[in-house]
Jmol script that loads the backbone (N, CA, C; Angstrom):
load data "model"
ATOM      1  N   GLN A   1      -8.928   2.091  -2.523  1.00  0.00           N
ATOM      2  CA  GLN A   1      -8.105   1.387  -3.502  1.00  0.00           C
ATOM      3  C   GLN A   1      -6.647   1.748  -3.270  1.00  0.00           C
ATOM      4  N   VAL A   2      -5.807   0.728  -3.199  1.00  0.00           N
ATOM      5  CA  VAL A   2      -4.393   0.940  -2.950  1.00  0.00           C
ATOM      6  C   VAL A   2      -3.659   1.144  -4.265  1.00  0.00           C
ATOM      7  N   GLN A   3      -2.772   2.121  -4.284  1.00  0.00           N
ATOM      8  CA  GLN A   3      -1.886   2.345  -5.424  1.00  0.00           C
ATOM      9  C   GLN A   3      -0.463   2.459  -4.919  1.00  0.00           C
ATOM     10  N   LEU A   4       0.476   1.877  -5.677  1.00  0.00           N
ATOM     11  CA  LEU A   4       1.890   1.870  -5.301  1.00  0.00           C
ATOM     12  C   LEU A   4       2.715   2.415  -6.451  1.00  0.00           C
ATOM     13  N   VAL A   5       3.653   3.309  -6.135  1.00  0.00           N
ATOM     14  CA  VAL A   5       4.517   3.896  -7.155  1.00  0.00           C
ATOM     15  C   VAL A   5       5.963   3.780  -6.694  1.00  0.00           C
ATOM     16  N   GLU A   6       6.750   2.997  -7.449  1.00  0.00           N
ATOM     17  CA  GLU A   6       8.166   2.822  -7.122  1.00  0.00           C
ATOM     18  C   GLU A   6       9.020   3.873  -7.813  1.00  0.00           C
ATOM     19  N   SER A   7      10.159   4.167  -7.210  1.00  0.00           N
ATOM     20  CA  SER A   7      11.139   5.074  -7.808  1.00  0.00           C
ATOM     21  C   SER A   7      12.515   4.745  -7.262  1.00  0.00           C
ATOM     22  N   GLY A   8      13.537   5.297  -7.900  1.00  0.00           N
ATOM     23  CA  GLY A   8      14.895   5.155  -7.389  1.00  0.00           C
ATOM     24  C   GLY A   8      15.770   4.177  -8.150  1.00  0.00           C
ATOM     25  N   GLY A   9      15.208   3.499  -9.145  1.00  0.00           N
ATOM     26  CA  GLY A   9      16.017   2.577  -9.916  1.00  0.00           C
ATOM     27  C   GLY A   9      17.003   3.315 -10.809  1.00  0.00           C
ATOM     28  N   GLY A  10      17.878   2.550 -11.443  1.00  0.00           N
ATOM     29  CA  GLY A  10      18.853   3.135 -12.342  1.00  0.00           C
ATOM     30  C   GLY A  10      19.971   2.177 -12.626  1.00  0.00           C
ATOM     31  N   GLN A  11      21.018   2.699 -13.214  1.00  0.00           N
ATOM     32  CA  GLN A  11      22.199   1.892 -13.522  1.00  0.00           C
ATOM     33  C   GLN A  11      23.322   2.258 -12.573  1.00  0.00           C
ATOM     34  N   VAL A  12      24.003   1.253 -12.058  1.00  0.00           N
ATOM     35  CA  VAL A  12      25.071   1.468 -11.092  1.00  0.00           C
ATOM     36  C   VAL A  12      26.161   0.433 -11.340  1.00  0.00           C
ATOM     37  N   GLN A  13      27.378   0.777 -10.992  1.00  0.00           N
ATOM     38  CA  GLN A  13      28.484  -0.159 -11.132  1.00  0.00           C
ATOM     39  C   GLN A  13      28.477  -1.183 -10.002  1.00  0.00           C
ATOM     40  N   PRO A  14      29.060  -2.354 -10.240  1.00  0.00           N
ATOM     41  CA  PRO A  14      29.176  -3.344  -9.150  1.00  0.00           C
ATOM     42  C   PRO A  14      29.843  -2.726  -7.930  1.00  0.00           C
ATOM     43  N   GLY A  15      29.284  -3.053  -6.770  1.00  0.00           N
ATOM     44  CA  GLY A  15      29.755  -2.478  -5.523  1.00  0.00           C
ATOM     45  C   GLY A  15      29.052  -1.206  -5.122  1.00  0.00           C
ATOM     46  N   GLY A  16      28.259  -0.665  -6.012  1.00  0.00           N
ATOM     47  CA  GLY A  16      27.556   0.578  -5.738  1.00  0.00           C
ATOM     48  C   GLY A  16      26.284   0.376  -4.928  1.00  0.00           C
ATOM     49  N   SER A  17      25.570   1.480  -4.730  1.00  0.00           N
ATOM     50  CA  SER A  17      24.354   1.468  -3.907  1.00  0.00           C
ATOM     51  C   SER A  17      23.216   2.192  -4.613  1.00  0.00           C
ATOM     52  N   LEU A  18      22.021   1.788  -4.289  1.00  0.00           N
ATOM     53  CA  LEU A  18      20.801   2.464  -4.730  1.00  0.00           C
ATOM     54  C   LEU A  18      19.782   2.368  -3.601  1.00  0.00           C
ATOM     55  N   ARG A  19      18.882   3.347  -3.568  1.00  0.00           N
ATOM     56  CA  ARG A  19      17.779   3.302  -2.611  1.00  0.00           C
ATOM     57  C   ARG A  19      16.478   3.398  -3.381  1.00  0.00           C
ATOM     58  N   LEU A  20      15.666   2.366  -3.275  1.00  0.00           N
ATOM     59  CA  LEU A  20      14.355   2.350  -3.907  1.00  0.00           C
ATOM     60  C   LEU A  20      13.302   2.844  -2.917  1.00  0.00           C
ATOM     61  N   SER A  21      12.307   3.519  -3.459  1.00  0.00           N
ATOM     62  CA  SER A  21      11.178   3.991  -2.658  1.00  0.00           C
ATOM     63  C   SER A  21       9.890   3.480  -3.276  1.00  0.00           C
ATOM     64  N   CYS A  22       8.918   3.237  -2.442  1.00  0.00           N
ATOM     65  CA  CYS A  22       7.581   2.841  -2.903  1.00  0.00           C
ATOM     66  C   CYS A  22       6.571   3.649  -2.114  1.00  0.00           C
ATOM     67  N   ALA A  23       5.951   4.592  -2.801  1.00  0.00           N
ATOM     68  CA  ALA A  23       4.953   5.443  -2.171  1.00  0.00           C
ATOM     69  C   ALA A  23       3.577   4.821  -2.348  1.00  0.00           C
ATOM     70  N   ALA A  24       2.864   4.693  -1.237  1.00  0.00           N
ATOM     71  CA  ALA A  24       1.563   4.030  -1.253  1.00  0.00           C
ATOM     72  C   ALA A  24       0.438   5.012  -0.968  1.00  0.00           C
ATOM     73  N   SER A  25      -0.664   4.827  -1.639  1.00  0.00           N
ATOM     74  CA  SER A  25      -1.888   5.542  -1.315  1.00  0.00           C
ATOM     75  C   SER A  25      -2.977   4.511  -1.063  1.00  0.00           C
ATOM     76  N   GLY A  26      -3.911   4.855  -0.200  1.00  0.00           N
ATOM     77  CA  GLY A  26      -4.938   3.891   0.169  1.00  0.00           C
ATOM     78  C   GLY A  26      -4.921   3.645   1.659  1.00  0.00           C
ATOM     79  N   SER A  27      -5.839   2.859   2.112  1.00  0.00           N
ATOM     80  CA  SER A  27      -6.065   2.754   3.555  1.00  0.00           C
ATOM     81  C   SER A  27      -5.349   1.602   4.230  1.00  0.00           C
ATOM     82  N   SER A  28      -4.709   0.704   3.495  1.00  0.00           N
ATOM     83  CA  SER A  28      -4.200  -0.512   4.118  1.00  0.00           C
ATOM     84  C   SER A  28      -2.733  -0.448   4.523  1.00  0.00           C
ATOM     85  N   PHE A  29      -2.008   0.615   4.140  1.00  0.00           N
ATOM     86  CA  PHE A  29      -0.559   0.611   4.333  1.00  0.00           C
ATOM     87  C   PHE A  29      -0.174   0.404   5.786  1.00  0.00           C
ATOM     88  N   SER A  30      -0.828   1.085   6.686  1.00  0.00           N
ATOM     89  CA  SER A  30      -0.373   1.082   8.075  1.00  0.00           C
ATOM     90  C   SER A  30      -0.463  -0.292   8.728  1.00  0.00           C
ATOM     91  N   PHE A  31      -1.324  -1.164   8.241  1.00  0.00           N
ATOM     92  CA  PHE A  31      -1.431  -2.484   8.856  1.00  0.00           C
ATOM     93  C   PHE A  31      -0.991  -3.608   7.935  1.00  0.00           C
ATOM     94  N   SER A  32      -0.522  -3.281   6.745  1.00  0.00           N
ATOM     95  CA  SER A  32      -0.130  -4.317   5.785  1.00  0.00           C
ATOM     96  C   SER A  32       1.357  -4.616   5.849  1.00  0.00           C
ATOM     97  N   THR A  33       1.684  -5.894   5.670  1.00  0.00           N
ATOM     98  CA  THR A  33       3.069  -6.250   5.378  1.00  0.00           C
ATOM     99  C   THR A  33       3.377  -5.777   3.954  1.00  0.00           C
ATOM    100  N   MET A  34       4.544  -5.154   3.799  1.00  0.00           N
ATOM    101  CA  MET A  34       4.970  -4.661   2.489  1.00  0.00           C
ATOM    102  C   MET A  34       6.170  -5.461   2.014  1.00  0.00           C
ATOM    103  N   GLY A  35       6.179  -5.797   0.747  1.00  0.00           N
ATOM    104  CA  GLY A  35       7.275  -6.599   0.211  1.00  0.00           C
ATOM    105  C   GLY A  35       7.920  -5.959  -1.000  1.00  0.00           C
ATOM    106  N   TRP A  36       9.200  -6.229  -1.151  1.00  0.00           N
ATOM    107  CA  TRP A  36       9.931  -5.900  -2.386  1.00  0.00           C
ATOM    108  C   TRP A  36      10.239  -7.213  -3.104  1.00  0.00           C
ATOM    109  N   TYR A  37       9.912  -7.265  -4.381  1.00  0.00           N
ATOM    110  CA  TYR A  37      10.162  -8.426  -5.218  1.00  0.00           C
ATOM    111  C   TYR A  37      11.028  -7.977  -6.396  1.00  0.00           C
ATOM    112  N   ARG A  38      11.612  -8.940  -7.078  1.00  0.00           N
ATOM    113  CA  ARG A  38      12.346  -8.617  -8.294  1.00  0.00           C
ATOM    114  C   ARG A  38      12.164  -9.733  -9.308  1.00  0.00           C
ATOM    115  N   GLN A  39      12.306  -9.342 -10.567  1.00  0.00           N
ATOM    116  CA  GLN A  39      12.195 -10.306 -11.659  1.00  0.00           C
ATOM    117  C   GLN A  39      13.239  -9.979 -12.708  1.00  0.00           C
ATOM    118  N   ALA A  40      14.138 -10.919 -12.920  1.00  0.00           N
ATOM    119  CA  ALA A  40      15.145 -10.787 -13.970  1.00  0.00           C
ATOM    120  C   ALA A  40      14.618 -11.431 -15.241  1.00  0.00           C
ATOM    121  N   PRO A  41      15.127 -11.026 -16.410  1.00  0.00           N
ATOM    122  CA  PRO A  41      14.659 -11.609 -17.671  1.00  0.00           C
ATOM    123  C   PRO A  41      14.790 -13.123 -17.665  1.00  0.00           C
ATOM    124  N   GLY A  42      13.711 -13.793 -18.018  1.00  0.00           N
ATOM    125  CA  GLY A  42      13.727 -15.247 -18.100  1.00  0.00           C
ATOM    126  C   GLY A  42      13.626 -15.969 -16.783  1.00  0.00           C
ATOM    127  N   LYS A  43      13.439 -15.218 -15.697  1.00  0.00           N
ATOM    128  CA  LYS A  43      13.351 -15.836 -14.380  1.00  0.00           C
ATOM    129  C   LYS A  43      12.026 -15.501 -13.715  1.00  0.00           C
ATOM    130  N   GLN A  44      11.678 -16.302 -12.712  1.00  0.00           N
ATOM    131  CA  GLN A  44      10.452 -16.038 -11.970  1.00  0.00           C
ATOM    132  C   GLN A  44      10.641 -14.863 -11.016  1.00  0.00           C
ATOM    133  N   ARG A  45       9.548 -14.199 -10.715  1.00  0.00           N
ATOM    134  CA  ARG A  45       9.583 -13.132  -9.732  1.00  0.00           C
ATOM    135  C   ARG A  45       9.871 -13.744  -8.362  1.00  0.00           C
ATOM    136  N   GLU A  46      10.755 -13.099  -7.609  1.00  0.00           N
ATOM    137  CA  GLU A  46      11.131 -13.625  -6.307  1.00  0.00           C
ATOM    138  C   GLU A  46      11.043 -12.550  -5.234  1.00  0.00           C
ATOM    139  N   LEU A  47      10.760 -12.987  -4.023  1.00  0.00           N
ATOM    140  CA  LEU A  47      10.708 -12.080  -2.892  1.00  0.00           C
ATOM    141  C   LEU A  47      12.124 -11.712  -2.472  1.00  0.00           C
ATOM    142  N   VAL A  48      12.377 -10.423  -2.355  1.00  0.00           N
ATOM    143  CA  VAL A  48      13.681  -9.916  -1.919  1.00  0.00           C
ATOM    144  C   VAL A  48      13.666  -9.623  -0.423  1.00  0.00           C
ATOM    145  N   ALA A  49      12.648  -8.915   0.028  1.00  0.00           N
ATOM    146  CA  ALA A  49      12.548  -8.548   1.442  1.00  0.00           C
ATOM    147  C   ALA A  49      11.115  -8.154   1.742  1.00  0.00           C
ATOM    148  N   SER A  50      10.735  -8.304   2.994  1.00  0.00           N
ATOM    149  CA  SER A  50       9.415  -7.860   3.421  1.00  0.00           C
ATOM    150  C   SER A  50       9.518  -7.286   4.828  1.00  0.00           C
ATOM    151  N   ILE A  51       8.541  -6.450   5.160  1.00  0.00           N
ATOM    152  CA  ILE A  51       8.524  -5.822   6.482  1.00  0.00           C
ATOM    153  C   ILE A  51       7.083  -5.741   6.971  1.00  0.00           C
ATOM    154  N   THR A  52       6.874  -6.196   8.189  1.00  0.00           N
ATOM    155  CA  THR A  52       5.532  -6.182   8.758  1.00  0.00           C
ATOM    156  C   THR A  52       5.186  -4.793   9.283  1.00  0.00           C
ATOM    157  N   ARG A  53       3.935  -4.635   9.694  1.00  0.00           N
ATOM    158  CA  ARG A  53       3.525  -3.352  10.263  1.00  0.00           C
ATOM    159  C   ARG A  53       4.264  -3.070  11.570  1.00  0.00           C
ATOM    160  N   GLY A  54       4.752  -4.132  12.195  1.00  0.00           N
ATOM    161  CA  GLY A  54       5.527  -3.990  13.418  1.00  0.00           C
ATOM    162  C   GLY A  54       7.021  -3.870  13.172  1.00  0.00           C
ATOM    163  N   TYR A  55       7.409  -3.643  11.925  1.00  0.00           N
ATOM    164  CA  TYR A  55       8.791  -3.386  11.519  1.00  0.00           C
ATOM    165  C   TYR A  55       9.691  -4.617  11.594  1.00  0.00           C
ATOM    166  N   SER A  56       9.103  -5.813  11.584  1.00  0.00           N
ATOM    167  CA  SER A  56       9.893  -7.031  11.524  1.00  0.00           C
ATOM    168  C   SER A  56      10.225  -7.331  10.062  1.00  0.00           C
ATOM    169  N   ALA A  57      11.515  -7.506   9.772  1.00  0.00           N
ATOM    170  CA  ALA A  57      11.965  -7.660   8.384  1.00  0.00           C
ATOM    171  C   ALA A  57      12.482  -9.067   8.118  1.00  0.00           C
ATOM    172  N   THR A  58      12.267  -9.532   6.903  1.00  0.00           N
ATOM    173  CA  THR A  58      12.837 -10.788   6.439  1.00  0.00           C
ATOM    174  C   THR A  58      13.507 -10.541   5.095  1.00  0.00           C
ATOM    175  N   TYR A  59      14.518 -11.349   4.781  1.00  0.00           N
ATOM    176  CA  TYR A  59      15.302 -11.170   3.566  1.00  0.00           C
ATOM    177  C   TYR A  59      15.563 -12.492   2.874  1.00  0.00           C
ATOM    178  N   ALA A  60      15.681 -12.430   1.555  1.00  0.00           N
ATOM    179  CA  ALA A  60      16.172 -13.564   0.793  1.00  0.00           C
ATOM    180  C   ALA A  60      17.647 -13.776   1.147  1.00  0.00           C
ATOM    181  N   ASP A  61      18.060 -15.031   1.107  1.00  0.00           N
ATOM    182  CA  ASP A  61      19.463 -15.336   1.439  1.00  0.00           C
ATOM    183  C   ASP A  61      20.434 -14.574   0.542  1.00  0.00           C
ATOM    184  N   SER A  62      20.045 -14.362  -0.696  1.00  0.00           N
ATOM    185  CA  SER A  62      20.944 -13.744  -1.670  1.00  0.00           C
ATOM    186  C   SER A  62      21.222 -12.270  -1.388  1.00  0.00           C
ATOM    187  N   VAL A  63      20.388 -11.631  -0.560  1.00  0.00           N
ATOM    188  CA  VAL A  63      20.574 -10.192  -0.307  1.00  0.00           C
ATOM    189  C   VAL A  63      20.818  -9.874   1.155  1.00  0.00           C
ATOM    190  N   ARG A  64      20.688 -10.871   2.024  1.00  0.00           N
ATOM    191  CA  ARG A  64      20.849 -10.614   3.461  1.00  0.00           C
ATOM    192  C   ARG A  64      22.239 -10.068   3.739  1.00  0.00           C
ATOM    193  N   GLY A  65      22.276  -8.998   4.509  1.00  0.00           N
ATOM    194  CA  GLY A  65      23.541  -8.347   4.827  1.00  0.00           C
ATOM    195  C   GLY A  65      23.926  -7.245   3.854  1.00  0.00           C
ATOM    196  N   ARG A  66      23.261  -7.190   2.715  1.00  0.00           N
ATOM    197  CA  ARG A  66      23.554  -6.145   1.711  1.00  0.00           C
ATOM    198  C   ARG A  66      22.389  -5.185   1.541  1.00  0.00           C
ATOM    199  N   PHE A  67      21.175  -5.694   1.673  1.00  0.00           N
ATOM    200  CA  PHE A  67      19.974  -4.887   1.485  1.00  0.00           C
ATOM    201  C   PHE A  67      19.298  -4.648   2.830  1.00  0.00           C
ATOM    202  N   ALA A  68      18.590  -3.528   2.930  1.00  0.00           N
ATOM    203  CA  ALA A  68      17.829  -3.222   4.140  1.00  0.00           C
ATOM    204  C   ALA A  68      16.485  -2.628   3.756  1.00  0.00           C
ATOM    205  N   ILE A  69      15.424  -3.218   4.275  1.00  0.00           N
ATOM    206  CA  ILE A  69      14.070  -2.713   4.032  1.00  0.00           C
ATOM    207  C   ILE A  69      13.635  -1.898   5.242  1.00  0.00           C
ATOM    208  N   SER A  70      12.925  -0.828   4.974  1.00  0.00           N
ATOM    209  CA  SER A  70      12.396   0.004   6.050  1.00  0.00           C
ATOM    210  C   SER A  70      11.078   0.608   5.595  1.00  0.00           C
ATOM    211  N   ARG A  71      10.348   1.183   6.539  1.00  0.00           N
ATOM    212  CA  ARG A  71       9.067   1.798   6.199  1.00  0.00           C
ATOM    213  C   ARG A  71       8.843   3.008   7.085  1.00  0.00           C
ATOM    214  N   ASN A  72       8.099   3.953   6.536  1.00  0.00           N
ATOM    215  CA  ASN A  72       7.686   5.141   7.262  1.00  0.00           C
ATOM    216  C   ASN A  72       6.168   5.196   7.153  1.00  0.00           C
ATOM    217  N   ASN A  73       5.494   4.803   8.209  1.00  0.00           N
ATOM    218  CA  ASN A  73       4.033   4.735   8.142  1.00  0.00           C
ATOM    219  C   ASN A  73       3.406   6.115   8.002  1.00  0.00           C
ATOM    220  N   ALA A  74       4.042   7.132   8.566  1.00  0.00           N
ATOM    221  CA  ALA A  74       3.498   8.483   8.450  1.00  0.00           C
ATOM    222  C   ALA A  74       3.539   8.962   7.000  1.00  0.00           C
ATOM    223  N   LYS A  75       4.574   8.540   6.268  1.00  0.00           N
ATOM    224  CA  LYS A  75       4.698   8.927   4.857  1.00  0.00           C
ATOM    225  C   LYS A  75       4.144   7.856   3.931  1.00  0.00           C
ATOM    226  N   THR A  76       3.626   6.785   4.482  1.00  0.00           N
ATOM    227  CA  THR A  76       3.114   5.625   3.713  1.00  0.00           C
ATOM    228  C   THR A  76       4.087   5.245   2.602  1.00  0.00           C
ATOM    229  N   THR A  77       5.344   5.084   2.984  1.00  0.00           N
ATOM    230  CA  THR A  77       6.402   4.765   2.028  1.00  0.00           C
ATOM    231  C   THR A  77       7.261   3.636   2.584  1.00  0.00           C
ATOM    232  N   VAL A  78       7.645   2.728   1.706  1.00  0.00           N
ATOM    233  CA  VAL A  78       8.564   1.659   2.061  1.00  0.00           C
ATOM    234  C   VAL A  78       9.822   1.814   1.207  1.00  0.00           C
ATOM    235  N   TYR A  79      10.962   1.521   1.799  1.00  0.00           N
ATOM    236  CA  TYR A  79      12.248   1.728   1.150  1.00  0.00           C
ATOM    237  C   TYR A  79      13.022   0.423   1.050  1.00  0.00           C
ATOM    238  N   LEU A  80      13.911   0.377   0.083  1.00  0.00           N
ATOM    239  CA  LEU A  80      14.859  -0.727  -0.014  1.00  0.00           C
ATOM    240  C   LEU A  80      16.238  -0.122  -0.279  1.00  0.00           C
ATOM    241  N   GLN A  81      17.080  -0.144   0.732  1.00  0.00           N
ATOM    242  CA  GLN A  81      18.452   0.307   0.577  1.00  0.00           C
ATOM    243  C   GLN A  81      19.291  -0.866   0.093  1.00  0.00           C
ATOM    244  N   MET A  82      19.930  -0.698  -1.049  1.00  0.00           N
ATOM    245  CA  MET A  82      20.701  -1.782  -1.661  1.00  0.00           C
ATOM    246  C   MET A  82      22.166  -1.377  -1.724  1.00  0.00           C
ATOM    247  N   ASN A  83      22.998  -2.103  -1.022  1.00  0.00           N
ATOM    248  CA  ASN A  83      24.434  -1.843  -0.996  1.00  0.00           C
ATOM    249  C   ASN A  83      25.197  -3.017  -1.596  1.00  0.00           C
ATOM    250  N   SER A  84      26.450  -2.782  -1.925  1.00  0.00           N
ATOM    251  CA  SER A  84      27.313  -3.829  -2.479  1.00  0.00           C
ATOM    252  C   SER A  84      26.621  -4.571  -3.616  1.00  0.00           C
ATOM    253  N   LEU A  85      26.062  -3.809  -4.526  1.00  0.00           N
ATOM    254  CA  LEU A  85      25.286  -4.400  -5.614  1.00  0.00           C
ATOM    255  C   LEU A  85      26.153  -5.246  -6.528  1.00  0.00           C
ATOM    256  N   LYS A  86      25.543  -6.315  -7.025  1.00  0.00           N
ATOM    257  CA  LYS A  86      26.212  -7.267  -7.902  1.00  0.00           C
ATOM    258  C   LYS A  86      25.470  -7.330  -9.236  1.00  0.00           C
ATOM    259  N   PRO A  87      26.141  -7.765 -10.297  1.00  0.00           N
ATOM    260  CA  PRO A  87      25.444  -7.895 -11.590  1.00  0.00           C
ATOM    261  C   PRO A  87      24.196  -8.781 -11.489  1.00  0.00           C
ATOM    262  N   GLU A  88      24.222  -9.783 -10.637  1.00  0.00           N
ATOM    263  CA  GLU A  88      23.066 -10.668 -10.504  1.00  0.00           C
ATOM    264  C   GLU A  88      21.891 -10.017  -9.789  1.00  0.00           C
ATOM    265  N   ASP A  89      22.065  -8.812  -9.279  1.00  0.00           N
ATOM    266  CA  ASP A  89      20.945  -8.058  -8.711  1.00  0.00           C
ATOM    267  C   ASP A  89      20.151  -7.317  -9.798  1.00  0.00           C
ATOM    268  N   THR A  90      20.645  -7.355 -11.023  1.00  0.00           N
ATOM    269  CA  THR A  90      19.949  -6.703 -12.129  1.00  0.00           C
ATOM    270  C   THR A  90      18.572  -7.320 -12.329  1.00  0.00           C
ATOM    271  N   ALA A  91      17.540  -6.483 -12.285  1.00  0.00           N
ATOM    272  CA  ALA A  91      16.161  -6.956 -12.389  1.00  0.00           C
ATOM    273  C   ALA A  91      15.223  -5.761 -12.347  1.00  0.00           C
ATOM    274  N   ALA A  92      13.960  -6.027 -12.654  1.00  0.00           N
ATOM    275  CA  ALA A  92      12.906  -5.072 -12.360  1.00  0.00           C
ATOM    276  C   ALA A  92      12.447  -5.328 -10.932  1.00  0.00           C
ATOM    277  N   TYR A  93      12.370  -4.267 -10.135  1.00  0.00           N
ATOM    278  CA  TYR A  93      11.993  -4.378  -8.722  1.00  0.00           C
ATOM    279  C   TYR A  93      10.581  -3.834  -8.535  1.00  0.00           C
ATOM    280  N   TYR A  94       9.785  -4.600  -7.799  1.00  0.00           N
ATOM    281  CA  TYR A  94       8.390  -4.268  -7.567  1.00  0.00           C
ATOM    282  C   TYR A  94       8.093  -4.248  -6.070  1.00  0.00           C
ATOM    283  N   CYS A  95       7.246  -3.344  -5.650  1.00  0.00           N
ATOM    284  CA  CYS A  95       6.754  -3.440  -4.288  1.00  0.00           C
ATOM    285  C   CYS A  95       5.323  -3.970  -4.309  1.00  0.00           C
ATOM    286  N   ARG A  96       4.950  -4.538  -3.195  1.00  0.00           N
ATOM    287  CA  ARG A  96       3.646  -5.184  -3.085  1.00  0.00           C
ATOM    288  C   ARG A  96       3.047  -4.927  -1.716  1.00  0.00           C
ATOM    289  N   ASP A  97       1.792  -4.571  -1.712  1.00  0.00           N
ATOM    290  CA  ASP A  97       0.990  -4.515  -0.489  1.00  0.00           C
ATOM    291  C   ASP A  97       0.392  -5.908  -0.313  1.00  0.00           C
ATOM    292  N   GLU A  98       0.902  -6.638   0.682  1.00  0.00           N
ATOM    293  CA  GLU A  98       0.506  -8.030   0.838  1.00  0.00           C
ATOM    294  C   GLU A  98      -0.976  -8.174   1.202  1.00  0.00           C
ATOM    295  N   TRP A  99      -1.491  -7.240   1.983  1.00  0.00           N
ATOM    296  CA  TRP A  99      -2.874  -7.373   2.442  1.00  0.00           C
ATOM    297  C   TRP A  99      -3.862  -7.275   1.283  1.00  0.00           C
ATOM    298  N   SER A 100      -3.620  -6.278   0.398  1.00  0.00           N
ATOM    299  CA  SER A 100      -4.546  -6.074  -0.716  1.00  0.00           C
ATOM    300  C   SER A 100      -4.073  -6.747  -1.992  1.00  0.00           C
ATOM    301  N   ASP A 101      -2.862  -7.369  -1.951  1.00  0.00           N
ATOM    302  CA  ASP A 101      -2.284  -7.994  -3.143  1.00  0.00           C
ATOM    303  C   ASP A 101      -2.204  -6.989  -4.298  1.00  0.00           C
ATOM    304  N   THR A 102      -1.726  -5.801  -3.988  1.00  0.00           N
ATOM    305  CA  THR A 102      -1.537  -4.758  -4.985  1.00  0.00           C
ATOM    306  C   THR A 102      -0.056  -4.624  -5.310  1.00  0.00           C
ATOM    307  N   TRP A 103       0.251  -4.467  -6.617  1.00  0.00           N
ATOM    308  CA  TRP A 103       1.631  -4.348  -7.079  1.00  0.00           C
ATOM    309  C   TRP A 103       1.864  -2.966  -7.672  1.00  0.00           C
ATOM    310  N   GLY A 104       3.077  -2.496  -7.545  1.00  0.00           N
ATOM    311  CA  GLY A 104       3.477  -1.296  -8.254  1.00  0.00           C
ATOM    312  C   GLY A 104       3.867  -1.631  -9.683  1.00  0.00           C
ATOM    313  N   GLN A 105       4.242  -0.602 -10.446  1.00  0.00           N
ATOM    314  CA  GLN A 105       4.568  -0.794 -11.852  1.00  0.00           C
ATOM    315  C   GLN A 105       5.994  -1.258 -12.075  1.00  0.00           C
ATOM    316  N   GLY A 106       6.824  -1.166 -11.035  1.00  0.00           N
ATOM    317  CA  GLY A 106       8.202  -1.637 -11.139  1.00  0.00           C
ATOM    318  C   GLY A 106       9.189  -0.537 -11.470  1.00  0.00           C
ATOM    319  N   THR A 107      10.428  -0.761 -11.050  1.00  0.00           N
ATOM    320  CA  THR A 107      11.532   0.141 -11.385  1.00  0.00           C
ATOM    321  C   THR A 107      12.752  -0.724 -11.708  1.00  0.00           C
ATOM    322  N   GLN A 108      13.449  -0.352 -12.768  1.00  0.00           N
ATOM    323  CA  GLN A 108      14.550  -1.180 -13.258  1.00  0.00           C
ATOM    324  C   GLN A 108      15.847  -0.847 -12.525  1.00  0.00           C
ATOM    325  N   VAL A 109      16.551  -1.889 -12.117  1.00  0.00           N
ATOM    326  CA  VAL A 109      17.881  -1.763 -11.524  1.00  0.00           C
ATOM    327  C   VAL A 109      18.851  -2.555 -12.396  1.00  0.00           C
ATOM    328  N   THR A 110      19.878  -1.881 -12.864  1.00  0.00           N
ATOM    329  CA  THR A 110      20.889  -2.520 -13.702  1.00  0.00           C
ATOM    330  C   THR A 110      22.255  -2.322 -13.062  1.00  0.00           C
ATOM    331  N   VAL A 111      22.942  -3.417 -12.800  1.00  0.00           N
ATOM    332  CA  VAL A 111      24.270  -3.366 -12.195  1.00  0.00           C
ATOM    333  C   VAL A 111      25.270  -3.844 -13.233  1.00  0.00           C
ATOM    334  N   SER A 112      26.069  -2.919 -13.714  1.00  0.00           N
ATOM    335  CA  SER A 112      26.967  -3.234 -14.811  1.00  0.00           C
ATOM    336  C   SER A 112      28.128  -2.260 -14.823  1.00  0.00           C
ATOM    337  N   SER A 113      29.280  -2.774 -15.230  1.00  0.00           N
ATOM    338  CA  SER A 113      30.435  -1.898 -15.364  1.00  0.00           C
ATOM    339  C   SER A 113      30.558  -1.422 -16.804  1.00  0.00           C
TER     340      SER A 113
END
end "model"
wireframe off; spacefill off
backbone 0.3
color backbone group
């Protein structure tokens, strides 16, 4: 059974940075594509970035060039480095194991002055 635990959220001023982590337990991490999603109040959950087991990354247009997804298979952890944060990045961020369709509990990111 796969379990995902996110951490690293918080409040930051516009232009600031945060690094989210998602620690995974279970057997599928090493071969699963991992994704970071976000959901703002009143909006649908959207894909922010994903990374395959072969380290190929894709990004939403809204974050490309500002965010970077990475993974450490030995530590079964996926990261989301977020730079140049904007107020519109405010949301709950979730990681997902695409293979098992497992979600973490989410971590809140608030960008505000």
